[in-house]
C-alpha positions in Angstrom: 38.3 -73.0 26.5 34.7 -71.9 26.6 32.9 -69.9 29.1 29.2 -70.8 29.8 27.2 -67.6 30.8 24.0 -68.0 32.5 23.7 -71.6 31.7 24.0 -75.1 33.3 20.5 -75.3 34.5 21.1 -79.0 34.5 23.5 -78.4 37.5 21.3 -77.6 40.4 23.2 -75.2 42.7 22.9 -74.7 46.4 25.0 -71.8 47.0 25.8 -71.3 50.8 24.2 -67.8 50.8 20.9 -69.4 49.6 19.5 -71.4 52.6 16.2 -69.6 53.5 16.0 -71.2 56.8 17.9 -69.9 59.9 19.9 -72.3 62.3 19.1 -75.5 60.3 21.5 -77.5 62.2 20.3 -76.0 65.6 23.7 -75.2 66.7 23.0 -71.7 67.7 21.2 -71.7 71.2 18.6 -69.5 72.4 18.6 -68.0 75.9 15.0 -68.0 77.0 13.5 -64.7 78.2 12.1 -66.1 81.4 14.8 -68.1 83.0 17.9 -66.9 81.2 19.1 -70.4 80.4 19.8 -72.2 77.1 16.6 -74.0 76.5 16.0 -74.1 72.7 17.5 -73.5 69.3 17.5 -70.0 67.9 14.8 -69.3 65.3 12.8 -72.3 66.0 9.8 -72.5 68.5 7.7 -75.5 69.6 3.8 -75.5 69.7 4.0 -76.7 73.3 5.8 -74.0 75.7 8.5 -75.4 78.0 8.9 -78.3 75.7 12.4 -79.5 76.5 13.3 -82.0 73.8 16.3 -80.0 72.5 19.1 -82.5 72.7 22.9 -81.7 73.1 24.6 -85.1 72.1 27.3 -85.1 69.5 27.2 -89.0 69.4 23.5 -89.0 68.5 23.1 -85.9 66.4 23.4 -86.2 62.7 26.1 -83.5 62.5 27.4 -81.1 65.1 26.2 -81.2 68.9 22.4 -80.6 68.7 19.3 -82.0 67.3 15.5 -81.8 67.9 12.9 -84.3 69.2 9.3 -84.0 68.1 6.4 -86.0 69.9 4.4 -87.8 67.4 2.0 -89.2 69.8 1.5 -90.2 73.4 0.2 -93.5 74.7 -1.5 -91.9 77.6 -2.9 -88.8 76.0 -5.1 -89.2 72.9 -3.9 -87.0 69.9 -1.1 -85.5 71.6 1.7 -84.3 69.4 4.1 -81.4 69.2 5.3 -79.5 66.2 8.2 -77.1 65.6 8.0 -74.0 63.5 10.3 -71.3 61.9 9.9 -68.2 59.9 11.6 -68.1 56.4 14.2 -65.4 55.8 12.7 -64.5 52.4 9.6 -64.9 50.6 9.3 -67.6 47.8 8.7 -66.5 44.1 5.3 -67.8 42.8 5.6 -70.8 40.5 9.3 -71.3 41.3 10.6 -74.6 42.8 12.3 -75.0 46.1 14.1 -77.9 47.6 13.7 -78.7 51.4 16.2 -81.2 52.7 16.6 -82.4 56.2 17.5 -85.6 58.2 15.1 -87.6 60.3 15.0 -90.8 62.3 12.6 -92.6 64.6 12.4 -96.1 66.0 8.5 -95.8 65.7 6.6 -96.4 62.5 5.3 -92.7 62.2 7.6 -91.3 59.6 5.1 -91.8 56.8 2.8 -89.5 58.5 5.3 -86.8 59.5 4.8 -83.7 57.2 6.0 -80.2 56.3 3.5 -77.4 56.3 4.2 -74.0 54.7 1.9 -71.1 55.9 1.2 -67.6 55.3 0.3 -67.2 59.1 2.1 -68.1 62.3 1.6 -71.9 63.1 1.9 -71.2 66.8 -1.5 -69.7 66.5 -3.2 -72.5 64.6 -6.9 -73.0 65.4 -7.5 -76.2 63.5 -7.2 -79.6 65.1 -3.8 -80.9 64.0 -5.0 -84.1 62.6 -7.4 -82.3 60.3 -4.7 -80.4 58.6 -3.4 -81.5 55.2 0.3 -80.5 55.1 2.2 -79.2 52.1 3.8 -82.5 51.7 4.2 -85.8 53.7 7.5 -87.6 54.0 6.0 -90.7 52.4 5.4 -88.5 49.2 8.8 -87.0 49.2 11.2 -87.2 46.3 13.7 -88.9 48.7 11.8 -90.6 51.5 12.6 -92.6 54.6 12.8 -96.3 54.3 10.4 -98.5 56.5 12.2 -100.3 59.3 15.3 -98.0 59.3 16.0 -96.4 62.6 19.1 -94.4 61.7 19.4 -91.0 60.3 17.8 -90.7 56.8 17.9 -87.9 54.4 14.5 -86.5 53.1 14.2 -84.4 49.9 10.9 -82.6 49.2 10.5 -80.2 46.0 7.9 -77.6 46.6 6.3 -75.3 43.8 5.8 -71.9 45.7 2.5 -70.1 45.9 4.3 -66.9 46.7 2.8 -66.3 50.2 4.9 -68.8 52.3 6.1 -67.2 55.5 6.4 -70.0 58.2 7.3 -73.6 58.0 6.1 -76.3 60.5 7.2 -79.9 60.9 5.3 -82.7 62.8 3.0 -85.7 62.7 -0.1 -84.8 60.6 -1.4 -88.4 61.0 -5.3 -88.5 60.7 -5.4 -91.2 63.4 -3.5 -91.7 66.6 -0.8 -94.1 67.8 -1.9 -96.2 70.7 -0.3 -98.9 72.8 3.0 -99.3 74.4 6.1 -97.4 73.0 8.4 -100.1 73.4 10.8 -98.0 75.5 10.6 -98.7 79.3 8.8 -96.1 81.3 8.4 -93.8 78.2 4.8 -93.0 76.9 5.9 -90.7 74.0 6.5 -91.7 70.3 9.5 -89.6 69.1 10.6 -88.3 65.9 14.1 -86.6 65.6 15.3 -84.0 63.0 18.5 -82.3 62.1 20.2 -80.3 59.4 17.5 -78.6 57.6 17.8 -76.4 54.4 15.4 -74.7 52.1 17.0 -73.7 48.8 15.8 -72.5 45.4 16.2 -74.9 42.4 16.8 -72.0 40.2 20.6 -71.2 40.5 19.9 -67.6 39.6 18.0 -67.0 43.0 19.7 -65.8 46.1 18.6 -64.2 49.4 16.6 -61.1 49.5 18.1 -57.8 50.6 16.3 -57.8 53.8 17.5 -61.3 55.0 19.7 -59.9 57.8 16.9 -57.7 59.3 14.6 -60.8 59.1 17.1 -63.0 60.9 17.5 -60.3 63.7 13.8 -60.3 64.1 13.6 -64.2 64.1 16.2 -64.5 66.7 14.6 -61.6 68.8 11.8 -64.1 69.7 13.1 -65.4 73.2 10.0 -66.2 75.0 9.9 -70.0 75.3 7.9 -70.9 78.6 5.2 -68.8 80.4 5.6 -65.8 78.0 5.2 -68.1 74.9 2.2 -69.6 76.5 0.6 -66.3 77.2 1.5 -65.1 73.6 0.0 -68.1 72.0 -3.2 -67.8 74.0 -3.8 -64.3 73.0 -2.7 -65.0 69.5 -5.2 -67.6 68.9 -8.0 -65.2 69.8 -6.6 -62.4 67.8 -3.8 -63.6 65.4 -1.1 -60.9 64.8 -0.8 -59.3 61.3 2.0 -61.2 59.4 4.2 -59.0 57.3 4.8 -60.2 53.7 8.3 -61.3 53.2 10.6 -59.8 50.6 10.9 -62.5 47.8 14.3 -64.0 46.9 16.3 -62.0 44.4 17.6 -62.9 40.9 21.4 -63.0 40.5 23.2 -63.3 37.2 25.6 -66.3 37.1 28.8 -66.7 35.1 30.1 -70.1 34.9 33.4 -71.7 34.0 34.0 -75.5 33.6 37.5 -76.6 34.5 38.2 -80.0 32.6 40.0 -83.0 34.1 42.9 -82.6 31.7 43.9 -79.4 33.5 44.8 -81.4 36.5 47.5 -84.0 37.0 46.4 -87.5 36.8 44.5 -88.4 39.9 45.7 -85.3 41.5 44.4 -81.9 42.6 47.4 -79.9 41.5 46.5 -77.3 38.7 48.8 -77.2 35.8 49.8 -74.1 33.9 47.1 -74.2 31.4 44.5 -74.4 34.3 46.1 -71.2 35.8 45.9 -69.4 32.4 42.3 -70.4 32.2 41.5 -69.2 35.6 43.5 -66.0 35.2 41.6 -65.1 32.2 38.2 -65.9 33.5 38.9 -63.9 36.8 40.2 -60.9 35.0 36.9 -60.6 33.3 35.1 -60.3 36.7 37.2 -58.2 38.8 35.1 -55.1 38.1 31.9 -56.9 38.9 29.9 -56.6 42.1 30.1 -60.3 43.2 27.6 -61.8 45.8 29.4 -65.0 46.2 31.3 -67.8 44.5 30.7 -71.5 44.5 33.2 -74.2 43.3 32.1 -77.8 42.8 34.3 -80.7 42.1 33.1 -83.9 40.2 34.6 -87.2 39.0 33.7 -90.3 37.0 32.6 -93.4 38.7 35.7 -95.5 38.2 37.4 -96.4 41.7 35.8 -96.3 45.0 33.3 -93.7 46.0 35.4 -92.6 49.0 38.4 -92.0 46.8 36.4 -90.1 44.1 34.6 -88.0 46.9 38.0 -87.0 48.3 39.6 -86.1 44.9 36.5 -84.1 44.0 36.6 -82.0 47.4 40.4 -81.5 46.9 40.2 -80.3 43.3 37.3 -78.0 44.3 39.4 -76.6 47.3 42.5 -76.1 45.0 40.5 -74.0 42.6 38.8 -72.2 45.4 42.1 -71.3 47.0 43.4 -69.8 43.8 40.2 -67.8 43.4 40.4 -66.2 46.7 43.6 -64.6 46.0 42.1 -62.8 43.0 38.4 -61.8 43.8 37.0 -60.2 46.9 33.9 -62.3 47.4 33.0 -65.2 49.7 34.1 -68.5 48.1 32.7 -71.9 49.1 33.9 -75.3 47.7 32.3 -78.8 47.8 32.8 -82.0 46.3 30.2 -84.3 44.8 32.4 -87.2 43.7 30.6 -89.4 41.0 27.2 -88.4 42.2 26.3 -85.9 39.4 27.4 -87.1 36.0 26.7 -85.0 32.9 27.5 -87.8 30.4 27.5 -91.6 30.1 30.2 -93.0 32.5 30.2 -96.2 30.3 32.0 -94.4 27.5 35.5 -93.0 27.9 34.3 -89.7 26.3 31.5 -89.6 28.8 33.9 -90.2 31.7 36.1 -87.4 30.6 33.2 -84.9 30.7 32.2 -86.0 34.2 35.7 -85.3 35.5 35.6 -81.6 36.0 35.4 -78.5 38.4 32.6 -76.0 38.0 32.9 -72.4 39.1 29.7 -70.4 39.7 30.1 -66.5 40.3 27.0 -64.9 41.5 26.8 -61.4 40.2 24.7 -58.7 41.7 22.6 -56.5 39.2 
């Protein structure tokens, strides 16, 4: 039994408290200030007021009920395109790496020119011509990028090294040229790109949300103008952009880590044996006096057997440990399973497979 404190940098954590984007799945709906109707996702605003491509369709969304559509081009209007922007909950720490992930799809060949753009000013008041902007990253240069010809949902992963002044994030088509000709859709002149389930998280597992995130969320959600009021606001703002208050940076949390090995579970089971309970009790007693921010429990397997079976086993083992922890510590607990996706040793060797079959517990402690 060994405790690994402030280690495991090789296991990138994505604690549930760490997402720096609000309403990344677009499930929270904004009631616009003008017409008192549901017309947009909370926290996200289009660069074209009254833009109505906010879809409620559980069968088409990547997850949940809602997803967003962006116009990458219009066959009847040269260089016409729309963007969506949001404000970050906390500032980024200079030189630190952050991972932006989301899902995207389009039936049009435009995903290679879609990009993400971090700014220290509100992109709604952008004065540059859109096609002249060089974004922070194009999807074609992403760590995990869309495949050509694929029209279903695809995950995009972009790692960004922060400048430290990032305040807003915008997404859209930054293509230098324009798309022309028929869209291939009857009576439709617009080339669409759809996005869903966005997250922005620090790669450093010791980073968490800043102390002002709740206030920031309230301010972001308080922006309810979506039609004429937004158009008026944008017109004035482009003449005299409002002062943007610098965001508080993310904070550093201490992490205590425990690895529960596979031998403490029954074979191919998520039932904890008595030695596992002793190990957990000892670890939890050490932390009962700490001010805990959150707890993350992650399950892993080797690569023997089907991916589906391993995924389910990893989720069940993590949930079993998380349930036991919830009775001992008063902190939010989230569990997830990774199946065989994150090995720490060579799966070709029995000893390596033993190391890969594990549950990791991460306790985030406040200073």
